[in-house]
C-alpha positions as CSV (number, residue, x, y, z in Angstrom):
1,X,61.9,112.8,3.0
2,X,63.6,110.4,5.0
3,X,66.0,107.5,3.4
4,X,67.1,104.3,4.4
5,X,69.8,102.5,2.6
6,X,70.2,98.8,2.8
7,X,73.3,97.2,1.9
8,X,74.5,93.9,1.7
9,X,77.9,94.6,2.6
10,X,79.8,94.0,-1.1
11,X,82.6,95.8,-2.1
12,X,80.6,96.5,-5.2
13,X,78.3,98.9,-3.5
14,X,80.6,101.6,-2.6
15,X,82.6,101.1,-6.0
16,X,79.8,101.4,-7.8
17,X,77.9,103.7,-5.8
18,X,74.6,101.8,-5.1
19,X,72.8,100.4,-2.3
20,X,71.0,96.9,-2.7
21,X,67.7,99.0,-1.9
22,X,66.5,102.3,-0.6
23,X,63.5,102.9,2.0
24,X,62.1,106.4,1.4
25,X,59.8,107.9,3.8
26,X,57.5,111.2,2.7
27,X,54.3,112.1,2.7
28,X,54.0,111.0,-0.6
29,X,54.2,107.4,0.4
30,X,56.7,105.3,1.7
31,X,58.7,103.2,-0.8
32,X,61.5,100.6,-0.8
33,X,63.6,100.1,-4.3
34,X,65.7,97.0,-4.4
35,X,68.7,98.0,-7.0
36,X,69.5,95.1,-9.6
37,X,70.1,91.4,-8.1
38,X,71.9,88.9,-9.7
39,X,72.7,85.2,-8.5
40,X,75.9,85.8,-6.3
41,X,77.2,84.5,-3.2
42,X,78.9,86.3,-0.7
43,X,82.2,87.0,-2.3
44,X,80.3,87.9,-5.4
45,X,81.1,84.2,-7.4
46,X,77.9,83.4,-9.7
47,X,75.7,80.7,-8.4
48,X,74.0,78.4,-11.0
49,X,75.9,79.8,-13.9
50,X,73.8,79.7,-16.9
51,X,70.6,78.6,-15.0
52,X,67.8,80.8,-15.3
53,X,65.2,79.3,-13.3
54,X,67.9,78.8,-9.9
55,X,69.2,81.9,-10.8
56,X,65.6,83.9,-10.5
57,X,65.2,82.0,-7.5
58,X,68.1,83.0,-5.6
59,X,68.0,86.6,-6.9
60,X,64.7,86.9,-5.5
61,X,65.7,85.4,-2.1
62,X,68.2,88.1,-2.0
63,X,65.6,90.3,-3.3
64,X,63.7,89.5,-0.2
65,X,66.2,89.6,2.1
66,X,66.8,93.0,1.3
67,X,63.5,93.9,1.6
68,X,62.8,92.2,5.0
69,X,65.8,94.6,6.3
70,X,64.1,97.3,4.9
71,X,60.8,96.1,7.0
72,X,58.9,94.7,4.3
73,X,58.3,91.9,2.0
74,X,57.3,90.7,-1.3
75,X,53.8,90.7,-0.6
76,X,54.6,94.8,-0.7
77,X,56.0,94.8,-3.9
78,X,54.4,96.5,-6.8
79,X,56.8,96.3,-9.9
80,X,59.6,94.2,-10.7
81,X,61.7,94.4,-14.0
82,X,63.6,91.0,-14.9
83,X,66.6,91.4,-17.3
84,X,67.6,88.4,-19.4
85,X,70.3,87.4,-21.6
86,X,68.4,85.3,-23.7
87,X,64.0,86.1,-24.5
88,X,63.8,82.4,-24.8
89,X,64.2,81.7,-20.7
90,X,61.5,83.5,-20.5
91,X,58.8,80.4,-18.9
92,X,61.4,79.5,-16.6
93,X,62.1,82.6,-15.5
94,X,58.2,83.7,-15.1
95,X,57.7,80.4,-13.5
96,X,60.0,81.0,-10.9
97,X,58.9,84.6,-10.5
98,X,55.2,83.6,-10.5
99,X,55.8,81.0,-7.4
100,X,57.7,84.1,-5.4
101,X,54.9,85.9,-5.6
102,X,52.0,84.5,-5.7
103,X,48.6,86.5,-5.4
104,X,50.6,89.4,-4.9
105,X,51.3,89.8,-9.0
106,X,52.7,93.3,-9.1
107,X,53.6,95.1,-12.2
108,X,56.1,93.1,-14.4
109,X,58.4,93.9,-17.1
110,X,60.6,91.2,-18.5
111,X,63.6,92.7,-20.9
112,X,66.1,90.9,-22.9
113,X,69.4,92.9,-22.6
114,X,72.6,91.7,-24.2
115,X,74.8,91.0,-21.5
116,X,75.2,91.4,-18.0
117,X,78.4,92.0,-15.5
118,X,79.4,88.5,-15.6
119,X,79.2,85.9,-18.6
120,X,77.4,83.3,-17.0
121,X,74.7,85.5,-15.4
122,X,71.3,85.5,-17.2
123,X,69.1,86.9,-15.1
124,X,69.0,90.4,-13.3
125,X,66.0,91.5,-11.0
126,X,64.6,94.8,-9.7
127,X,61.5,95.6,-7.3
128,X,59.5,98.3,-6.2
129,X,57.9,98.3,-2.7
130,X,55.4,100.0,-1.2
131,X,54.9,100.2,2.8
132,X,53.2,101.2,5.7
133,X,55.0,103.8,7.9
134,X,57.6,102.2,10.6
């Protein structure tokens, strides 16, 4: 199995021990797994504090960036997991998710969690994509 790690360059990746995304190539298929992604800037500052729709949009842009670096894209996504701190946000979050994926319509799960890493963060998104060989 061949593994390619994608990094965003933040200090958290080495400190916590994760990659922004990982592309795995094997005889069983090629996958890109994108770690939980939040609406933070390159310095780790929270973008759009408390704004579920805008945080979803920013997080999905970051997911798309990681996928592009792994020679993939949102069209290849087969599953998303969305974590929200208030289930009442589901419509705002869902609308942005729907706009981003359109007819791709990946399998998706929306889960309410007590908190995310920063109190101003209200949405975190994971994604899995299946891609053709490089």
